[in-house]
N, C-alpha and C positions, 0 to 999 in steps of 0.2 A: 487645587483640586475643582472639577466639574460636577455640578448637581444635574443628574439625570432624571428623567421620569417618562412613562409611556402613556398615552392614549389611545383610543379608537380613531377619535377627530382632534385634531388642534383647529383652534379658532383664535388669530392674531388680529386683536383690537377687539374691547369692549364696548364700540358706539353703537348706535343702532342697528347696523349691519351684525355686527359681532355679538350684540347680546340676542339680538331674534335668531338668527342662525344657531346659539348655544342653546337657548330654550327649545326650539323643536328639537333640536337633535336630541336632548337630554330626553324631552317626552317621549323618544323612540326607544330609549331603554341604552343609549350609547353611554360611553365614557368621555366626556368632553372636557377639554382642557381649554378654557378662556383666559387669554394673555393680553394684561393691558399695560402699558407703559407708564401710564401715569397711576397716581392714586386719588380716590374718591373721596369727598365731591372734585371735581374740576370743571373748569370753564371752556367752552368752544364758543365759537363766532358766530356760526350761523343755526336754525332751525328751531328758535323759540317760538314760532308762529307756525301754528298746525291746519292744514286744510282738513275737509271729511275723508280725504283719502289716506292721511297718516291716521285719524282719529280711529279709522276702521280697523288698521293694523295694532293699534293697543288695546281696542276691544278684545281681536282676536287673540291678545297674549294674556286677557285675563285682568287688563288692568283697569282701575275703578279712575274715570275721568269725570267726576263731580265737583262740583265746587268746592265741597268739604274735603276732597283729597289733594286740595291744594292747587287744581286748575281754574284758567280762567275761559269761560265759552265767549265766544264770538258767534256772528248769526249770518255773518256775510263778508263782503269785500265792498268797500268805497272807494271808487275811482276817482283820483283829484287831476284835472288841469288848471292851464291859467285862467279859463273860460268857465269850466263845468266842472261839477261834482256830481257822481252818480253813485247810489247806494244801491246794492243787487244782493237778497238773501241766497245762500246755500242752496239749492235744489233739493227737493223733497224726492228721495228714491230709494229703492229697497236695496241696492247694494251697498249705497253709504248712508252715514250719520247725517242729518241735516244742520250740524254746527261745526265750527274748527275750535282750536285752543290756543292759550296760550302757556308756555312755563320756560324757564330759562334752562340750559344745558347744564346748568352747576349741580342740578339734581335729577333732572330729567334722566340721564345716562346713569345714573347710579341705579334709580329706578329700573331702568330694564335691565340692568346688570344683575340687580336682585332677584329677578324674576327668572332670570336664566339660573342663578345659583338655587334659588328655591325648585326649579325642577330637576335639579342634579346636577349640575356644570360646576366644574370646579376652576371657582377665579382666580388668577393671580394676579395681583397687581404690581406695579414697579418693576415690570419684566420687558424688557428692552430688546425684542427679535431685530438681530443685525443681519442674519443670511439664512437661506433656506439649506438642509442638509439633503444632498443627493444621493442617490446610489449609483452603482457602476453605469447603467443605463441612463443615466441623468434625471431620474425621476425623483421628485420630493418626498423624503421619507420622513420628514422632520425641522426642527430649526433651531438656530443657535442664538444667543444674546446673553445679557446680563440681568442680574435680579440685586435689587437694593440699591442702598447708598453707597457701599463697598465695592458693586458692580462685579457680584459672583458671577464666573461664567456658568451657565445653565444649557443644556441641551434636552430637547423634547423630540421624541419620535412617534409619529402615526403613521398609518398608510395613506392617510387624507389630511392636507391644510387647506383651511379656508382663509386667505387674504380679505381679510375687513380692516386694513391699515391704513384707510383714506388716500388722499389724494397725491400723497409721496409715494404709494405703490411700491414700498421698498423690494417686497418678495417677487413681485410681477417684473420689475426690473432688473432682479439677478435671473431672470429666466428670459431676458431680452424683450420683454413685453412692453413695449415704449407706447407714449398716448400718440394719438392719432391726428395729421395736422389738418385732416379733412372735416373734423368735428368741432361742434362750439364749445367754447369756455367761456368763465365769467368770472368777473372778481368783485369780491362784495366786502363792504368795509360798514361797520355799524358802533352803535354809542348807547351805552344807557343814560339818560335824563331824569331827574325829579321833575315831574309835570303833572300835575291834579287836574290841570284842563282835561288832560290825554290819556291819563293813567286807567281809568275805565272806559272802555268804548265797546259798544257793539260790533264792531266791525273793523277788519283789518285793513288799513289805510295803503292804498299803491299809486304815488305820485308819479304820472307819464310824462310828466314837464319838470325839470328843474331850473328855476329860474336862477341869474347869478346875484347875489346882492350886490356886488360890486357894479356890475352893469346889467341891469333888469331887463335888456334887450337881448342880452344871451343867453341861448338856450344850453344850458350843459349835457353832457354826453349821459346817457343812461336814465336809470329810473331809481324812484325811492320809495320808502316805505316807512310808516308809523304805526305801531300799536302797543297797547297799553298790558301791564305785566300784573296790574292789579295790586300792587304793594308801594305804591306812589310813583313808580317808573315807568318809563317807556323804553321801548327799542325802537331806535331811529338810524336807518343805513342806507345805503345806495348800494345799487349794482352795476355794472357795467360790460358790456359782452363784447367778444373779439370782433365782431360786425361792424362795431361801432370806430368811427374813425381817430375817437379819442382813446382807445385801448391801447395800453404801453406807454402811453404819452402823458399821460395825467397824474399828479400827485391828488391821488384818491382821497385822501385825509384833509388835503387843505381846500378839494371839492366838496366834501360835505360840511365842512364849516361854512364855504360860501354859500351853499344852500340854505342852510339852518339860518344864518345871519339873515337871509330873507323872509322867513318865518314870523308870524306875529309875534311881536313882541312881548305878549301877555302869556306866550306858552313857555317863556323863560329858557328856549333854546339857543340863545345869541349867547356866545361866551363861556367861560368855565365854570359859573356859579354854581349850575344846577347838574353839571356833568357830574355821572357816577363812572369812576375809571377811565381809561385810555380808550382811543379809535383802535378796533381791532380788523384785520382784514383776514381773507380767506380766498381762494380760488376756488371756483365751481366746475368740476369736472363734468361736461354735460354730454348727451345722447349716446353713450357707449364710445368713449374715445379712448378705451382702452380695451383692445381685444387681441387673443382670443378670452374668453373668458372662463376655460379650462383647459389647462393643459399640463400633462406630466404629473399629474397628483396633485394639483394646484386650483382652487376654484378662487375667482373674484367675482366679491361679495361687495353691492354699493359704492362708495365714491374711488375705490380701486378700481372697479371697472368702469368709471365714468358714468354713472347711471343718474344723474341730474337730471332732471325736467328742463328741455333747453326752452320750453313757453314759459316757464315761472320761476324757474331757481330751485323747484322743490326736491330736496333729496333726500329727506328721513322716510317717506313713504316707500319710495322705491329700494332704499336701503333695508327696510325691514320686510319688505315682498322678495325682492331677490334673497333675503336671509332665510324666510321660510322656504322658499322655492329650492335653495341648495341643500337645505336641510332633508327635506323630502327625498331627494334624487340621491344623496350622499348616503342617507340611509338604507335607500332600496338597492343602491351599489355594493356598499359595504355588507348586505346578507349575501351576497355572491361571493364564490371565489377568487380570491387575485388573479389577473390577466386579463382575455381578452371579452370575457363577459362582463367583468365588474368594468371596464373601460368603455362598453358599450352602453352601459347604464350612464354612466359618468358625463358622456358625449350627449347626451340628451338636455344637459343644464344651457349651453350655449343656444342651443334649438329652440329650446321653450322661452328664453328670455327673447331671443330674436321674433318668435311668433307672438308672444305677447304684447312687446314695447317696441321694436325694431321699425315698424313702419309709422308709429306715433313718433318716435324720436328724430326719424329723418322727415316729417312732416314738421317738427320742432325746429329742425336745422335749416328747413326751406325760411321758416317763419323768421330765425333769429336774423338771416341774410337780409330778409324784406325790411324789418323794422331797424336794420343799421343806415338805411338810407333816411337821412332826417325830413325830407321831402315825402315819402312813404309814412312816415311815422307821423307827420303834421298832419297829414289827409286824413287818416285814421282816428287822431284823436278831436279834430275838426269836425268830421260828420258821422263817423261810427257812433259818439256816446250822445248823439241826438235820438238813437233808435235804441228804444230799451230793449226790444225784441232780438235785436241782432247781438246785444251787449251781454244778453243771457246765454245767445247761443256762445261767445264768445268766451265768458265766463266757465262754461263745461270744456270747451276746447283747452284753455290756457292751465284749469287745474284739473284735465283727465278724468271728469266727473261722468261715467257714461254708464249705460246699462249693457251688458254684452246680451242680454236676452230681452227684445220687447224693447222697451222705452219711447221715445218720442221722435220725431222727426229730427229733431238736432243730434241727438245721439245715433240715430241710423246715418245721418251725414257722417258727421265724424268718424264713426266706425269705417265708414266705406273709404273714406278719404285716407284713413290709417293704412287700410288693407290695401289699397291703391297704389301706394308710394311703396318703391323699391326699399326693403329693410337691411339689405347687406352694406 
């Protein structure tokens, strides 16, 4: 027997995109059904380190980001190369807080989901959505799936469905919305280590050059990171973009170990003694690599719509931003009668995404192609790091931290470049 239920909106996936969407929808007074395939708490691979852009979204959802609430604050970014180390504080701005945060996804996602529940959303965990329900016209009017360990068949109906199901994009694929080959994509792997030396650090650390322990003259593809979690552990990982010659041809887990074997011995990152858990990996869908973001009653939010920033691999900020935007437009649409008027409002969603992020993401796509050339990357690291003013501009560009009104010269240059690049 199939269990059925109805709602005003169904949100599939209770990651940052889904929980933010559900929170803002529920705040609008809508009956929201938030479906999550796992049980909380649960681990995710990426997103333990948050820039001020992500912190802003947490604050907008009323989340306490203090140290006493379990967060670890950082003041900026430390860039590391073979010859140079540069520390840069997050800029002081009206639009963003001047600090970043770290916290594991183990309880981070649960925290966001509970904010949605507190706003009135109905959260159903252990519910795997397998396919959309379509009406005769091919419009999405609900979802089918299974619930619980006994995999009880379930079916939920709503006039609008938000796909927040991550990079797999099962619902999008069911409607024929495939990934775009002309947009960047990355792969990230990470592992936790116990490390007294680095577990409390004022900076997120970004390694632009990864040297092989087996052959120190060999420069490994990609970039790395290290940041403390405040509980005795650190998050260590690396990412490789598809513009790199090593993309898809490399054993990323072996490469992580090779790099870590070249780190100082006193850090304790060589071998297995201080490791906490296995090496885990995930894909990073970047630059709107799945479009359209709205069609036939289905909105794509966060990773399902390829909303990871190509410049720095950040996805949580954009998952939460797109969730807020989708909720605002969805609420306005559902206030109108079903038909052309409602569709007109829903079609604003992809247009608004393009207007806010399209040009910046296309600029990021150009950046990804450029740094995929080792010669250009070497030129940037050897000469750029010696110019602190230039690097402060780069920090704002990579983290997408600009004022839309006023701001300094860096803000105006970045905003002008983003508008000048075609966003389609």
